[in-house]
N, C-alpha and C positions, 0 to 999 in steps of 0.2 A: 916273880916278884909279887908279894902279898900286898893286897889293898889294906891301907891303914884304916882302921875303924874311925868313923866320924864321931866325935864327942857330941852327946846329947846336950842341948841347951836347956837351961831352967830359966824361964822368963815369968814375969808377973802377969796377973790377969789383965792389967791395963795394956801391957805390951802384946799379949795374945789378941786383945780386941783390936789393937791398931794393925796387927798383921792380918787379921781377918778382914778388916775394911780395906786394907791395900790389895789383898786378894780379889775381893769384890770389885774394886776399882780396876784392877788388871783385867778381870773378865769383861768388864763394860768397854774397856779400851780395845780389847781384842775383837769384841762384837762390832764396835763402831769402825774399826779398821776394815773388817770384813764387808760391812755396809757400804763403806766408801768405795772399796774395790768393785762392788756391784754396779756403781753409778759412774765409775771413772771413765772419762772420755779422752782418748788419745794416749799415745805412748808415755808422755811424761806423767800423766795422772795415774796411769796403770803401774808404772815403775814406783811412784810414790806411795801408792796404796800397798804394794807388795812390801816395801820397806817398812811401812806402818805395821803391817800383819806380823812380819818377822820380829820386829821390836817388841810388839805386844806380847807374842808368844814366848820370847825369851824372858821377859819381865815376869810373866805368869809362871814359867817354869822355875825361875830363880826363887820366887816366893813360895812355891809349893816345896821346893827343896828345903827351904828355910823352915817351913811349917813342919816338915817331916822330922827335923832335927830337934824339935822342941819336946822336951821331956814332960809332957803334961798329959792330961786325961782328955783324949780327943772327943768323947761323948759330950764333954762340957761345952764344946764349941757349937755355936749356932750355924745353921747353914751358910754357906758362902753366897750361893745364888738364891735370891728370893726376895 
């Protein structure tokens, strides 16, 4: 079975900026979740920290997939982390 090609999205500069900000937020959320894990005490906090890490990773991956579908000029994007 062949994979269906994903259609490239065309979005405005404003939407691109919003997506960039969401990706930046997702990276920060991921870093915070990892930091929380480092200081977690007890099984409940460790479990919750793992949940936070997995959720943050999924959100980041989803946003990156969305950004890859954008039919735009990548070099015009400012850095995500910074």
